[in-house]
N, C-alpha and C positions, 0 to 999 in steps of 0.2 A: 419144754415142760410144760405143762397145758396153763398150769397156774400162773407162770410166767406169760404167755400169751396175753392170760385176762388180764392181769396186772399191765402190760403195754397197752392190750388196748380199752385201759380206764384212765389210761394221762394223755393227756395235750402236751408233753414235754418230753426230751430227751430224757433217757435215763442212765445214769453211771452204774458199774456194778461191778466194784472190787471185790477182794476177798473176804469172807465172812470171819477172819479171824486175824488175831494181832501179828503183825510181820514176824516170819519167821519159827511160827509153834504151831502146832498139829493142827492140819484141815479139819475143818467141819466135814462130817457128813450127814449129821440130826440137826434138825429148828434148838433142839438142846442143848449142844456143842455151843452153837450161836447165844444163846440165852446164857451160858455160861461164862463164856466174854464179854457179853456186851451188855448185861440183865438192866446195868443203869443208864445206860447209854443209850438204847435204842425204844422207840415208841412203840414200834408192832414187830414184830417176828412173824412172817407167813412160813408156815407147815407145808411142804410140798413130800414128807415123806423120808427115807431113808434115802441119801446117793446110791444109783442104782450100782456104777462102778466102783464106788468107792475111793478111785483114783483121779486125780487129776491129766486133761488130755494129752494123749503123745502130741509135743509142737516139732514139728519138720520144715526146710526151709531149701531153699536152693541161693548156692553160689559159684556164679563162675559154672552153670547148668549141670552142678554138684549135689546130689541131694543132701543133706545134713539133716538130723534128729539132733535138738537143739532141747528137746527133756522126754525122757521116759514114761509112758503114760498107760491108760489102758489100752490100747493098742500095741503089740508088742513088735519093736523093732524086724521079727523076722518076719511078720504078715507084711510091715511094707516093704520088705526089702523081696519080696514075692512080686512088685511091681517094681519098685524102682533100683531092684541092684541092690550091692553093696552102698549103705548106708556110712557116711563118715561123723562119727561121733564128737559132739563139741558139747555136753551138756554142762560145764563148769567155767563159769568166767565170775571173779568177783572184782574185774572192774568197771567193764562195759556189756554186762548180759545183753544178748540179743532178745534171750523172750524170759516170762518169767519163769521163776524154781530155778535159775541156775547157778545160784548163788552154794558157795561150800558148804555151808550152815544151813538149814532151812528144815519146817516141819518138825521143829523139837521138840520131846517131852521136856518138863521144867527139870525133873527127875535126871541124873546121871544114866548113862543109858549106854551099854557095849555092845560090841559085835560080835558073832565069835561062831568058826566051824564046830567047836565041840565046849557046849553050852554044861556040861558035868564038870569039866575041866578048870571052868570061869566059877564056878560054884563056888568051887574047894578054895578058892582065892580071896574068898568073901569071907570066913569064920564070923558068924553071930552080927550078920549084916543082913536088914528086912530084905530079901530082895523078890524082885516080879521079874516071872519069864515070858517071852512073848516067842511062839515056837510055832513050826510048819504044821506039821501030823500030829505030832505023840509027846505026850504028858508027860512029866519028869517028877518023878519025887523027891523028898530032902525036907528037915528040917524046918527050914531059913525060905523058905519059901513059904512067901506072903499070900501073892497074887500070880494065877498063869493062866494065859492066854493061847489058847491055840487054832489056830485060824483056819485050819480043816482038817480035821481027821481021814477024809479020803485021798488028802495030800492035792486038793485041786488048785492051783493058784490063781486060776480065776474067781474063787471065792476066796481063795485065803485074799487076793488083792482087794476084795470090797469089802472085806473087815479087819483093814490094817491099821487103820485111825480111829476106828470106832475105839478098837482094843489100846491101843498106844493112849487113849483120852483114859481109859478103864483103869490102864495103869499108875498113869498120872496121877490118879485122884485116892490109888490105894495104900499112902503113907509109907513109902519105900524109901528105902538106902539107895536102893539102883535097881535098874531094869535089863538085864539080859537079853538080847533078841539073837535068833538062830540064823543063821545067813542060808540064805533060801538059794535053790539051784542056781545057777548065773545064766539062765536061756528064759525066755518068752518073759511071760510076766514077773518070773522071781527073779530077772534081770529088774524090772521097774521097781519092784519090794526092796532089794538090796541100795539101788540107788537111793529112797526114800530112806532106809535108813541108814545108809552112809555118810548121809548129811545131818542128821541125827544124833549123832555123836558126837560130829565137829568139835570141836573146841575156840 
């Protein structure tokens, strides 16, 4: 990013760059998200605009010459397999993670979150509760739906992935009793989104 390059050009010392969010919480995709986490701890926040991809990088490696996927990310596994052939999936390790983002609970809102194939059915399980929805492409109506985020009305997985964390931030600040997230088609970037949501609901 040009802003990062400008910063590095002005420094005469090495720069460490950890994630700009508290451990395990929703990743930031805007400077405003970073401010909400660290407003009283940082003297300066550089605003380079919204994150283009919206989700973290895909992480792969090799063990015994076998390609291994350590973290689903903004490049879908299917794209990588066009080059590497079949990937070994090793994306969860709570004891000795080989890469960032491998813990079973991560990227989590403070609000209780549920992931389901049947949003309407789960809504009926929570009468008189203030519910927020995270949907792929369609809106749902209901008396106790307080806030609803639809990630891509056209059903575009790339657009949905780019908006995922921003939508979770909005839902988490909407004074809800719970968030219900719709499970995505488990392919392409839909698999990446499901991976993030599975970690967000882990207790």
